[in-house]
C-alpha positions as CSV (number, residue, x, y, z in Angstrom):
1,M,-6.3,-4.3,-38.8
2,T,-4.4,-1.5,-40.4
3,L,-0.9,-0.5,-39.2
4,E,-2.4,2.8,-37.8
5,E,-5.0,0.8,-35.8
6,K,-2.4,-1.5,-34.4
7,V,-0.3,1.4,-33.3
8,S,-3.3,3.1,-31.7
9,L,-4.1,-0.1,-29.8
10,V,-0.7,-0.2,-28.1
11,V,-1.0,3.5,-27.1
12,G,-3.6,4.1,-24.4
13,Q,-6.2,6.8,-24.1
14,G,-7.1,9.6,-21.9
15,M,-6.8,10.6,-18.4
16,R,-9.3,12.7,-16.5
17,M,-8.5,13.9,-13.0
18,P,-11.7,15.3,-11.4
19,G,-10.7,17.8,-8.8
20,A,-7.2,18.2,-10.1
21,P,-5.7,21.8,-10.0
22,A,-6.1,23.8,-13.1
23,E,-2.5,23.6,-14.1
24,I,-2.6,19.8,-14.1
25,S,-5.8,19.6,-16.1
26,K,-4.4,22.1,-18.6
27,A,-1.2,20.1,-19.0
28,L,-3.2,17.0,-19.7
29,E,-5.4,18.8,-22.3
30,Q,-2.3,20.2,-24.0
31,M,-1.0,16.7,-24.6
32,G,-3.9,16.4,-27.0
33,P,-6.0,13.3,-27.8
34,V,-4.7,10.1,-29.2
35,V,-6.6,9.5,-32.4
36,G,-10.3,9.1,-31.8
37,Q,-10.2,9.7,-28.0
38,T,-13.5,9.3,-26.4
39,Q,-15.0,10.8,-23.2
40,D,-14.4,8.7,-20.1
41,Q,-16.8,5.8,-19.9
42,V,-16.4,5.8,-16.1
43,S,-15.8,9.2,-14.6
44,G,-12.6,9.3,-12.6
45,A,-11.2,6.1,-14.2
46,A,-7.5,6.3,-15.0
47,G,-7.9,5.6,-18.8
48,T,-8.9,3.2,-21.5
49,T,-7.5,1.3,-24.4
50,Y,-8.2,2.4,-28.0
51,P,-11.5,1.1,-29.5
52,I,-11.8,0.0,-33.1
53,P,-15.6,0.0,-33.8
54,R,-15.3,-1.3,-37.3
55,L,-13.8,-4.5,-36.0
56,G,-16.1,-4.8,-33.0
57,I,-13.2,-4.1,-30.6
58,P,-14.3,-2.0,-27.6
59,S,-12.1,0.1,-25.3
60,I,-11.6,-1.4,-21.9
61,V,-11.6,0.8,-18.8
62,V,-8.8,0.7,-16.2
63,A,-9.0,2.4,-12.8
64,D,-7.1,2.6,-9.5
65,G,-6.4,1.2,-6.9
66,P,-5.0,-1.1,-4.2
67,A,-7.4,-0.3,-1.4
68,G,-10.6,-0.2,-3.4
69,L,-11.9,1.1,-6.7
70,R,-11.1,4.7,-7.3
71,I,-13.6,6.5,-9.4
72,S,-15.5,9.8,-9.1
73,P,-18.4,9.6,-6.6
74,T,-20.5,12.1,-8.6
75,R,-21.0,12.9,-12.2
76,Q,-22.2,15.9,-14.2
77,N,-25.9,16.1,-14.7
78,D,-26.4,13.0,-12.6
79,K,-28.0,12.9,-9.1
80,A,-26.8,9.4,-8.4
81,T,-23.7,8.6,-6.4
82,Y,-21.0,6.2,-7.2
83,Y,-19.2,5.6,-4.0
84,C,-16.8,2.7,-3.5
85,T,-15.7,0.7,-0.4
86,A,-12.5,1.9,1.3
87,F,-10.9,-1.4,2.3
88,P,-7.9,-1.6,4.7
89,V,-4.5,-0.7,3.3
90,A,-2.1,-3.5,2.2
91,T,0.1,-3.2,5.3
92,L,-2.9,-4.2,7.4
93,L,-4.0,-6.9,5.1
94,A,-0.6,-8.5,5.2
95,S,-0.7,-8.3,9.0
96,T,-3.7,-10.8,8.9
97,W,-1.4,-13.4,7.4
98,D,-4.7,-14.8,6.1
99,V,-4.8,-15.5,2.4
100,D,-8.5,-16.6,2.5
101,L,-9.5,-13.3,4.1
102,V,-7.5,-11.3,1.6
103,N,-9.1,-13.3,-1.2
104,K,-12.5,-12.4,0.3
105,V,-11.5,-8.8,0.3
106,G,-10.5,-9.2,-3.4
107,Q,-13.8,-10.7,-4.3
108,A,-15.7,-7.8,-2.8
109,M,-13.3,-5.3,-4.5
110,G,-13.7,-7.0,-7.8
111,K,-17.5,-7.0,-7.5
112,E,-17.4,-3.2,-7.4
113,V,-15.0,-3.1,-10.3
114,L,-17.5,-5.2,-12.3
115,E,-20.7,-3.4,-11.3
116,Y,-19.2,0.1,-12.0
117,G,-18.2,-0.9,-15.5
118,V,-14.5,-1.1,-15.0
119,D,-12.5,-3.9,-16.7
120,V,-9.1,-3.8,-15.0
121,L,-8.2,-2.7,-11.4
122,L,-4.8,-1.1,-11.2
123,G,-3.5,-3.1,-8.2
124,P,-2.4,-4.7,-6.0
125,G,0.8,-2.9,-5.1
126,M,3.7,-5.4,-4.5
127,N,6.9,-3.5,-3.9
128,I,9.0,-4.5,-0.9
129,H,9.2,-2.4,2.2
130,R,13.0,-1.9,1.7
131,N,12.9,1.2,3.9
132,P,10.2,2.4,6.3
133,L,10.2,5.9,4.9
134,C,8.9,4.9,1.4
135,G,5.8,7.1,0.9
136,R,3.7,4.3,-0.6
137,N,4.5,1.5,1.8
138,F,0.9,1.6,2.9
139,E,0.0,0.3,-0.6
140,Y,2.5,-2.5,-0.3
141,Y,2.4,-5.6,1.8
142,S,5.6,-6.4,3.5
143,E,9.4,-6.4,3.8
144,D,9.3,-10.1,3.0
145,P,8.8,-11.4,-0.6
146,Y,7.1,-14.6,0.5
147,V,4.4,-12.7,2.4
148,T,4.1,-10.3,-0.5
149,G,3.7,-13.0,-3.1
150,K,1.1,-14.9,-1.1
151,M,-1.0,-11.9,-0.3
152,A,-0.9,-10.5,-3.8
153,A,-1.8,-13.9,-5.3
154,A,-4.8,-14.1,-3.0
155,M,-5.9,-10.6,-3.9
156,V,-5.5,-11.2,-7.6
157,N,-7.5,-14.4,-7.5
158,G,-10.2,-12.8,-5.5
159,V,-10.6,-9.8,-7.7
160,E,-10.4,-11.8,-10.9
161,S,-13.0,-14.3,-9.8
162,N,-15.5,-11.7,-10.9
163,G,-14.4,-11.9,-14.5
164,V,-12.4,-8.6,-14.3
165,G,-8.7,-8.0,-14.4
166,T,-5.9,-6.7,-12.2
167,S,-2.6,-5.0,-12.8
168,P,-0.1,-5.9,-10.0
169,K,2.5,-3.1,-9.7
170,H,5.1,-1.6,-9.8
171,Y,7.4,-4.1,-11.6
172,A,10.0,-3.7,-10.3
173,A,12.3,-2.3,-7.5
174,N,10.2,0.8,-7.2
175,N,10.9,1.2,-3.5
176,A,11.0,5.0,-3.2
177,E,8.8,7.9,-4.4
178,T,11.4,10.6,-4.5
179,N,12.3,11.3,-8.2
180,R,10.7,8.0,-9.0
181,N,10.5,8.8,-12.7
182,S,14.3,9.1,-13.1
183,L,15.8,7.2,-10.2
184,N,18.3,4.5,-11.2
185,T,18.1,1.5,-8.9
186,K,21.5,-0.2,-8.7
187,V,20.8,-3.7,-7.4
188,S,22.6,-7.1,-7.6
189,E,21.1,-9.9,-9.7
190,R,20.9,-12.0,-6.5
191,A,19.1,-9.3,-4.5
192,L,16.8,-8.6,-7.4
193,R,15.8,-12.2,-7.8
194,E,15.6,-13.2,-4.1
195,I,14.0,-10.1,-2.7
196,Y,12.4,-7.7,-5.3
197,L,11.2,-10.1,-8.0
198,K,10.3,-13.2,-5.9
199,G,6.9,-12.0,-4.8
200,F,6.0,-11.1,-8.4
201,G,7.1,-14.5,-9.6
202,M,5.0,-16.3,-6.9
203,M,2.0,-14.2,-7.8
204,V,2.3,-14.9,-11.5
205,E,2.6,-18.6,-11.0
206,E,-0.3,-18.8,-8.5
207,A,-2.7,-16.2,-10.0
208,Q,-1.7,-15.4,-13.6
209,P,-3.1,-11.8,-13.6
210,W,-4.6,-10.2,-16.7
211,T,-2.0,-7.5,-16.8
212,I,1.1,-6.2,-14.9
213,M,2.2,-2.6,-14.6
214,S,5.9,-1.7,-15.1
215,S,7.5,0.8,-12.8
216,Y,8.9,4.3,-13.5
217,N,12.5,3.8,-12.3
218,L,15.6,2.5,-14.0
219,I,17.1,-0.7,-13.0
220,N,20.9,-0.9,-13.4
221,G,20.7,1.9,-16.0
222,T,17.6,0.7,-18.1
223,Y,14.1,2.0,-17.6
224,A,11.9,-0.8,-16.3
225,P,9.4,-0.5,-19.2
226,E,12.3,-0.6,-21.7
227,S,14.0,-3.7,-20.1
228,Y,13.8,-6.8,-22.3
229,D,15.4,-8.8,-19.5
230,L,12.7,-7.8,-17.0
231,L,9.6,-7.9,-19.2
232,T,10.4,-10.8,-21.5
233,K,13.2,-13.0,-20.1
234,V,12.1,-13.1,-16.5
235,L,8.4,-12.3,-16.6
236,R,7.4,-14.3,-19.7
237,N,10.2,-16.9,-20.2
238,D,11.0,-17.7,-16.6
239,W,7.5,-17.3,-15.0
240,G,5.2,-17.9,-18.0
241,F,3.2,-14.7,-17.8
242,K,0.4,-14.7,-20.4
243,G,-1.2,-11.3,-20.1
244,F,0.0,-7.8,-21.2
245,V,2.2,-5.3,-19.6
246,M,1.3,-1.6,-19.3
247,T,3.4,1.3,-18.2
248,D,2.7,3.3,-15.1
249,W,1.2,6.6,-16.2
250,F,3.7,8.5,-18.3
251,G,6.3,5.9,-17.6
252,G,9.3,5.2,-19.8
253,R,11.0,7.4,-22.4
254,D,11.5,5.6,-25.6
255,A,8.2,4.2,-27.1
256,V,9.9,2.0,-29.6
257,A,12.2,0.5,-26.9
258,M,9.2,-0.2,-24.8
259,M,7.5,-2.1,-27.7
260,N,10.6,-4.2,-28.2
261,A,11.1,-4.9,-24.5
262,G,7.5,-6.3,-24.2
263,N,5.8,-3.4,-22.6
264,D,2.7,-3.8,-24.7
265,L,0.5,-0.8,-23.7
266,L,1.7,2.7,-23.1
267,M,-0.5,4.6,-20.6
268,P,-2.2,7.0,-20.6
269,G,-0.9,7.6,-24.2
270,N,0.1,10.6,-26.1
271,P,0.4,11.5,-29.8
272,N,4.2,11.6,-29.8
273,Q,4.4,8.0,-28.8
274,K,2.0,7.0,-31.5
275,K,4.0,9.0,-34.0
276,A,7.3,7.4,-33.0
277,I,6.0,3.8,-33.1
278,L,4.2,4.4,-36.5
279,E,7.3,6.0,-38.1
280,A,9.6,3.2,-36.7
281,A,7.3,0.5,-38.1
282,K,7.2,2.1,-41.5
283,A,11.0,2.6,-41.6
284,G,11.7,-1.0,-40.5
285,K,13.2,0.1,-37.2
286,L,10.4,-1.7,-35.4
287,D,9.6,-5.2,-36.6
288,V,5.9,-5.4,-37.3
289,K,6.0,-8.9,-35.8
290,V,6.8,-7.3,-32.5
291,L,3.9,-4.9,-32.9
292,D,1.6,-7.8,-33.8
293,R,2.8,-9.7,-30.7
294,N,1.9,-6.8,-28.4
295,V,-1.4,-6.2,-30.1
296,E,-2.3,-9.8,-29.7
297,R,-1.6,-9.8,-26.0
298,I,-3.9,-6.8,-25.6
299,L,-6.6,-8.3,-27.7
300,N,-6.5,-11.5,-25.7
301,I,-7.4,-9.6,-22.6
302,I,-10.0,-7.4,-24.3
303,L,-11.7,-10.6,-25.4
304,Q,-12.0,-11.7,-21.8
305,S,-13.3,-8.4,-20.6
306,P,-16.9,-7.6,-19.4
307,K,-17.0,-4.8,-21.9
308,F,-16.4,-7.2,-24.9
309,K,-18.9,-9.7,-23.5
310,G,-21.5,-7.1,-23.2
311,Y,-22.0,-7.3,-19.4
312,K,-24.7,-4.9,-18.2
313,F,-23.3,-3.4,-15.1
314,S,-25.6,-2.1,-12.4
315,N,-23.8,0.8,-10.9
316,I,-25.2,-0.4,-7.6
317,P,-22.7,-2.9,-5.9
318,D,-23.6,-4.2,-2.5
319,L,-21.7,-1.6,-0.5
320,K,-23.3,-2.6,2.8
321,A,-22.1,-6.2,2.5
322,H,-18.6,-5.0,1.4
323,A,-18.4,-2.7,4.4
324,Q,-18.8,-5.8,6.6
325,V,-15.9,-7.5,4.8
326,A,-13.8,-4.4,5.3
327,R,-14.6,-4.3,9.0
328,Q,-13.7,-7.9,9.5
329,A,-10.4,-7.6,7.6
330,A,-9.6,-4.4,9.5
331,S,-9.9,-5.9,13.0
332,D,-8.1,-9.1,11.9
333,G,-5.1,-7.1,10.6
334,M,-4.6,-4.9,13.6
335,V,-1.7,-5.8,15.8
336,L,-1.6,-5.7,19.6
337,L,1.9,-4.5,20.3
338,K,1.6,-4.2,24.1
339,N,-0.9,-5.2,26.7
340,D,0.5,-5.0,30.2
341,N,-1.5,-6.5,33.0
342,S,-4.3,-7.3,30.5
343,A,-5.3,-3.7,30.1
344,L,-7.3,-4.8,27.0
345,P,-10.0,-5.7,26.5
346,L,-11.4,-2.9,28.5
347,P,-13.1,-4.2,31.6
348,L,-16.9,-4.4,31.6
349,E,-17.0,-1.7,34.3
350,T,-15.3,0.7,31.9
351,K,-18.1,3.0,30.6
352,K,-16.7,6.5,30.0
353,I,-13.6,7.2,27.8
354,A,-11.4,10.3,27.4
355,A,-10.3,10.2,23.8
356,F,-7.1,12.2,23.2
357,G,-5.4,13.0,20.0
358,N,-6.5,14.7,16.8
359,T,-6.9,11.4,15.0
360,S,-9.4,10.1,17.5
361,Y,-11.8,12.5,15.9
362,E,-10.6,12.6,12.3
363,I,-9.5,9.0,11.5
364,I,-7.1,8.3,8.6
365,T,-8.7,5.6,6.5
366,G,-5.9,5.3,3.9
367,G,-3.0,7.0,2.2
368,T,-3.2,9.7,-0.5
369,G,-2.7,9.5,-4.2
370,S,-3.9,6.8,-6.5
371,G,-4.4,4.5,-3.5
372,D,-7.1,6.7,-2.1
373,V,-10.8,5.8,-2.4
374,N,-13.9,7.9,-2.5
375,E,-16.0,6.2,0.1
376,A,-19.5,7.2,1.2
377,Y,-18.5,7.5,4.9
378,S,-15.8,6.8,7.4
379,V,-16.1,5.8,11.0
380,A,-14.0,7.8,13.4
381,L,-12.6,6.3,16.6
382,V,-15.0,8.2,18.8
383,E,-17.9,7.1,16.7
384,G,-16.8,3.5,16.9
385,L,-16.5,3.7,20.7
386,Q,-20.0,5.0,20.9
387,N,-21.3,2.3,18.6
388,A,-19.7,-0.2,21.0
389,G,-21.7,1.2,23.9
390,L,-19.0,3.4,25.4
391,I,-19.5,7.0,26.4
392,V,-17.0,9.5,25.0
393,D,-16.3,12.6,27.2
394,E,-18.3,15.3,25.4
395,N,-16.3,18.3,26.7
396,L,-13.0,16.9,25.4
397,K,-14.7,16.0,22.1
398,T,-16.0,19.5,21.7
399,L,-12.6,20.9,22.4
400,Y,-10.9,18.8,19.7
401,E,-13.6,19.3,17.2
402,A,-13.5,23.1,17.6
403,Y,-9.7,23.1,17.3
404,L,-9.7,20.9,14.2
405,K,-12.4,23.1,12.5
406,T,-10.5,26.3,13.2
407,A,-7.1,24.8,12.2
408,K,-8.4,23.5,8.9
409,A,-10.2,26.7,8.1
410,G,-6.9,28.6,8.4
411,R,-4.9,26.1,6.5
412,Q,-4.3,27.0,2.9
413,R,-1.2,25.0,2.0
414,S,-1.0,21.6,0.5
415,R,1.9,19.4,-0.4
416,G,0.6,19.2,-3.9
417,F,-1.9,17.2,-6.0
418,M,-2.3,13.6,-4.9
419,M,-0.2,14.2,-1.8
420,G,-2.9,15.4,0.5
421,S,-3.0,18.4,2.9
422,I,-0.4,19.2,5.5
423,P,-1.6,17.6,8.7
424,V,-3.0,19.7,11.6
425,S,-0.5,20.0,14.5
426,E,-1.5,18.0,17.6
427,L,-3.6,19.9,20.1
428,T,-1.7,20.7,23.3
429,I,-3.8,19.6,26.3
430,N,-2.9,21.3,29.6
431,S,-2.6,19.4,32.8
432,D,-5.7,21.0,34.3
433,I,-7.8,19.4,31.6
434,V,-6.2,16.0,32.1
435,N,-6.5,16.1,35.9
436,S,-10.2,17.0,35.5
437,L,-10.8,14.2,33.1
438,V,-9.1,11.5,35.1
439,N,-11.8,12.0,37.8
440,T,-14.7,11.7,35.4
441,T,-13.6,9.0,33.0
442,D,-12.7,5.4,33.4
443,A,-9.8,5.1,30.9
444,A,-7.8,7.2,28.4
445,I,-7.3,6.5,24.7
446,I,-4.6,8.4,22.9
447,T,-4.5,8.2,19.1
448,I,-1.4,9.0,17.1
449,G,-2.0,9.5,13.4
450,R,0.3,9.6,10.4
451,N,-0.4,9.7,6.7
452,S,1.7,9.4,3.5
453,G,1.1,9.0,-0.1
454,E,2.1,8.9,-3.7
455,G,4.9,11.2,-5.0
456,Y,6.8,11.8,-1.9
457,D,8.7,9.9,0.8
458,R,8.5,10.2,4.5
459,K,11.2,11.7,6.7
460,D,13.1,10.7,9.8
461,E,11.9,13.7,11.8
462,E,9.3,14.7,14.3
463,G,5.8,14.6,13.0
464,D,6.6,11.8,10.7
465,F,8.7,8.8,11.6
466,L,9.3,10.3,15.1
467,L,6.6,11.5,17.5
468,T,6.6,15.2,18.2
469,G,7.3,16.6,21.6
470,V,3.6,17.5,22.0
471,E,2.6,13.8,21.2
472,K,5.1,12.4,23.7
473,D,4.1,14.9,26.3
474,L,0.5,13.9,25.8
475,I,1.2,10.2,26.2
476,N,3.4,10.9,29.3
477,S,1.0,13.3,31.0
478,V,-2.2,11.4,30.4
479,T,-0.7,8.1,31.4
480,S,0.8,9.5,34.6
481,A,-2.5,11.1,35.6
482,Y,-4.5,8.0,34.9
483,H,-2.0,5.7,36.7
484,S,-2.2,8.0,39.7
485,K,-5.9,6.9,40.0
486,G,-5.3,3.3,39.1
487,K,-6.7,3.7,35.6
488,K,-5.3,2.6,32.2
489,S,-4.1,4.4,29.1
490,V,-4.1,2.9,25.6
491,V,-2.3,4.2,22.6
492,I,-3.8,3.6,19.1
493,L,-1.5,4.0,16.1
494,N,-3.5,5.1,13.1
495,V,-0.6,4.9,10.6
496,G,0.2,3.6,7.2
497,G,3.7,2.4,7.9
498,V,6.4,1.9,10.5
499,I,7.1,4.7,13.1
500,E,9.5,5.0,16.0
501,T,8.2,3.4,19.2
502,A,11.2,2.4,21.3
503,S,11.5,5.8,23.1
504,W,7.9,5.8,24.5
505,K,6.5,2.3,24.3
506,E,7.1,1.6,28.0
507,V,4.8,4.4,29.1
508,P,1.2,3.4,28.2
509,D,-0.5,0.2,29.4
510,A,-1.4,-1.0,25.9
511,I,-0.5,-0.2,22.3
512,L,-2.8,-1.2,19.4
513,L,-1.4,-0.8,15.9
514,A,-4.6,-0.1,13.9
515,W,-2.8,0.8,10.6
516,Q,-5.1,2.6,8.2
517,A,-8.1,0.3,8.2
518,G,-10.4,1.8,5.6
519,Q,-13.9,3.3,6.1
520,E,-14.8,1.0,9.1
521,T,-11.6,1.9,11.1
522,G,-13.4,3.2,14.1
523,N,-15.7,0.3,14.4
524,S,-12.9,-2.2,13.9
525,I,-10.7,-0.6,16.6
526,A,-13.6,-0.6,19.0
527,D,-14.4,-4.2,18.3
528,I,-10.9,-5.1,19.6
529,L,-10.9,-2.7,22.5
530,V,-14.1,-4.1,24.0
531,G,-13.2,-7.7,23.2
532,K,-15.8,-8.4,20.5
533,V,-12.8,-9.4,18.3
534,I,-9.7,-11.1,19.7
535,P,-6.6,-9.5,18.1
536,S,-4.6,-11.9,15.9
537,G,-2.6,-9.7,13.6
538,K,1.2,-10.2,13.3
539,L,3.7,-7.7,11.9
540,A,4.8,-8.1,8.3
541,S,7.5,-5.5,8.7
542,T,10.0,-4.8,11.5
543,F,9.8,-1.8,13.8
544,P,13.4,-0.7,14.4
545,V,14.7,1.0,17.6
546,N,16.1,3.9,15.5
547,Y,15.8,4.7,11.8
548,Q,19.6,4.4,11.4
549,D,19.3,0.8,12.4
550,V,17.6,0.0,9.1
551,S,20.0,-1.6,6.6
552,S,19.0,0.8,3.8
553,A,19.1,4.0,6.0
554,S,22.4,5.3,4.5
555,N,21.1,5.0,1.0
556,F,17.5,6.1,0.8
557,P,16.0,7.6,-1.2
558,G,19.3,7.9,-3.1
559,K,22.2,10.0,-4.0
560,V,22.0,13.5,-5.6
561,I,23.8,14.0,-8.9
562,G,27.2,15.5,-8.3
563,Q,27.1,14.8,-4.6
564,T,30.5,14.0,-3.1
565,Q,30.7,10.2,-2.6
566,P,32.7,8.4,0.2
567,N,35.4,7.6,-2.4
568,G,35.6,11.1,-3.7
569,G,33.9,12.8,-6.7
570,K,32.6,16.1,-7.9
571,E,31.5,18.8,-5.5
572,P,27.8,19.5,-5.6
573,D,26.7,22.0,-8.2
574,M,24.9,24.6,-6.1
575,A,23.4,26.2,-9.2
576,A,21.8,23.0,-10.4
577,S,18.2,22.9,-11.2
578,F,15.6,21.4,-8.9
579,M,15.6,18.2,-10.8
580,R,19.4,17.9,-10.6
581,L,19.1,18.2,-6.9
582,Q,16.8,15.2,-6.7
583,P,18.4,11.8,-6.1
584,S,19.3,10.2,-9.4
585,E,20.8,6.9,-8.2
586,V,20.2,4.5,-5.3
587,T,22.4,1.6,-4.6
588,Y,20.9,-1.4,-2.8
589,E,24.1,-1.9,-0.9
590,E,22.5,-4.1,1.7
591,G,21.8,-6.7,-0.9
592,I,19.6,-9.5,0.4
593,Y,19.7,-8.2,3.9
594,T,16.4,-6.3,4.1
595,G,14.0,-6.2,7.0
596,Y,14.2,-9.1,9.5
597,R,16.9,-10.9,7.4
598,Y,19.2,-8.0,8.4
599,F,18.1,-7.7,12.0
600,A,18.3,-11.4,12.7
601,T,21.5,-12.1,10.9
602,F,23.5,-9.2,12.4
603,N,21.8,-9.2,15.9
604,V,20.5,-5.7,15.5
605,P,18.1,-4.7,18.3
606,F,14.5,-3.9,17.3
607,S,11.5,-2.4,18.9
608,F,9.0,-4.9,17.6
609,E,10.1,-7.8,15.4
610,F,8.7,-9.2,12.2
611,G,5.9,-11.7,12.9
612,Y,5.2,-10.3,16.3
613,G,1.7,-9.7,17.7
614,L,-0.1,-10.3,21.0
615,S,-3.5,-11.9,21.6
616,Y,-6.0,-11.8,24.5
617,T,-5.2,-15.5,25.0
618,T,-2.0,-17.6,24.9
619,F,-0.9,-20.5,22.8
620,A,1.5,-23.4,23.5
621,Y,3.4,-25.2,20.7
622,S,4.6,-28.8,21.0
623,N,5.6,-31.9,19.1
624,L,7.2,-30.3,16.1
625,K,7.9,-32.9,13.4
626,L,9.5,-32.8,10.0
627,S,8.5,-35.3,7.3
628,S,12.2,-35.9,6.5
629,V,15.6,-35.1,7.8
630,K,16.8,-34.4,4.3
631,F,15.4,-32.0,1.8
632,R,14.0,-33.8,-1.3
633,N,11.9,-31.3,-3.2
634,K,9.6,-30.7,-0.2
635,I,9.6,-31.0,3.6
636,T,6.4,-30.9,5.6
637,A,6.5,-29.5,9.2
638,T,3.7,-30.3,11.6
639,V,3.2,-28.9,15.1
640,E,0.5,-29.1,17.8
641,V,-0.9,-25.8,18.9
642,K,-3.0,-25.5,22.1
643,N,-5.0,-22.5,23.3
644,T,-3.8,-22.2,26.9
645,G,-5.7,-19.1,27.8
646,K,-9.3,-18.4,28.9
647,T,-10.8,-17.1,25.6
648,D,-11.0,-18.1,22.0
649,G,-8.4,-16.8,19.6
650,K,-6.6,-17.3,16.4
651,E,-2.8,-17.9,16.0
652,V,-0.6,-17.5,13.0
653,I,1.9,-20.4,12.8
654,Q,5.2,-19.1,11.3
655,V,7.9,-21.5,10.0
656,Y,11.4,-20.1,9.4
657,I,14.2,-21.9,7.7
658,S,17.9,-21.5,7.2
659,A,20.4,-22.9,4.7
660,P,23.8,-24.3,5.6
661,G,25.4,-21.4,3.7
662,K,28.9,-22.8,3.8
663,T,29.9,-21.3,0.5
664,L,27.1,-18.8,-0.1
665,D,26.3,-16.0,2.4
666,K,22.7,-16.5,3.6
667,P,20.4,-15.0,6.3
668,V,20.2,-16.9,9.5
669,M,16.4,-17.2,9.0
670,E,13.9,-16.8,6.2
671,L,10.1,-17.3,6.2
């Protein structure tokens, strides 16, 4: 292999963005091709490695994403369709606490990767829910590193059981989207190891993925893909990772530094990177042994790939079977937050439903950006209710559908490419309509929807973390009217992450946290509402009373360059450019006290705690035993669990521990 070929192999190829705005497409074209760039082998894939035909080395295809394969559903001059299954988002999967089920989802996802000719799936997402406002929390599992590590390992093993690869991401401490390419994360070694790296370490040791994706951000002043400590000392030396590391798209700054650090593949690649590496190698500024090492790691994965083995993919995965997997996973990960007086499941005599809320009619299946999936269909809540044999009030349905159609037709604005459209304001329903419906329907369902996505963070404001006045009025007025007739109201939360619930949760009879459950969302919600599925989901992140109760609230997403600090400093430069007005630094001043570790240790009130979730039945625990009173490598805990209710159900047994902590500050409890 020539030096030029080696350099080409460590610099990736291409990026096509079907449907991207003209300015984005033009910018990508202006980057120019890396030597010998080919057309996309799979339309809509994120990129490929560089092929060397004379040596029989093919390019391998990589594609998003965490909730299902993301490729273009249609292709030029081709009447066939290439839809993929939209599986539930990671927050929901973590709420199942079921590694076997997550592995099953991974198997189905990996089958689509294989049958559509993709070699590596860019996922799962593994960053910790440090703050509930992170825009990509829906792609990530939990505020807890143990849950994160277990879920990610199950997903990786499931996907890779098909002979394709994964790329767990974003390594590491990429816990905000705002200015993610330049944000310097200042974090202690202890917090980094115990919270932000632990899940990655567990996943590597239990699943050994083909690849890992480094993150955009800096960690303590060094870009993650340029960090030798992160990519070599920890990832390879401490954990024994055997695959290759790729950058996030356009990540890092110094191509040579990334080579030395152990970031083997630069994606999606550009000529300047190739030139810099080639010149450094020729000038002796980059040891060719380092280049050879990185090339070898990439080649080892290429040799395992379906592409190298000549697999004849079908382009027709079993989407029907995978939809059933998605439906099961979705219902198992939904969390019953409230169920006063057994409001759910709906009584058999309940026949006709009044479905309130925009999202009852336009369900949110997943977040936006690279975690989005092009699915063939999605099941709205009203459709799911009808499939379950319930009657949805047609007059109310017509009112909402007409409103949504008109509102969307007049909406021209977007938050930008990959961020999705600005949501339609909630329809205001007057009291006359509610009072009429309460006489003609048996129960009310109110759906509250929220979306978020790549490239931006959420905000502690109405319409995002907080409910709007219209939404609260809707819950209050509908519930009051239905209660006056002895009827129930149920709130469905179709959200990707945590929202404020404390100020209104006492109003409705029941609250079901449905998350963003993929293409089968409506059916999965209905399965729980009618009792076909007994809810068993448990929260993998805490719902605070107020946003300011979160331990990282005062330092998220970060501090603006030049902003006055508590201990003094420069006045803000009002003439600074837009980028200078973006947060440049974030300090993880809470240390190890993220999520429930903080709430439990410092007795901070919460709305719904980590690990919480109701069922339609009850369970009793007894006879807890430990295998030893002293810790010697391992202690086994056993407990007897009895179903004390009147229906079958599943229970998640959670074991928390605490260390003596006489000299080292420790949380009062850890999973």
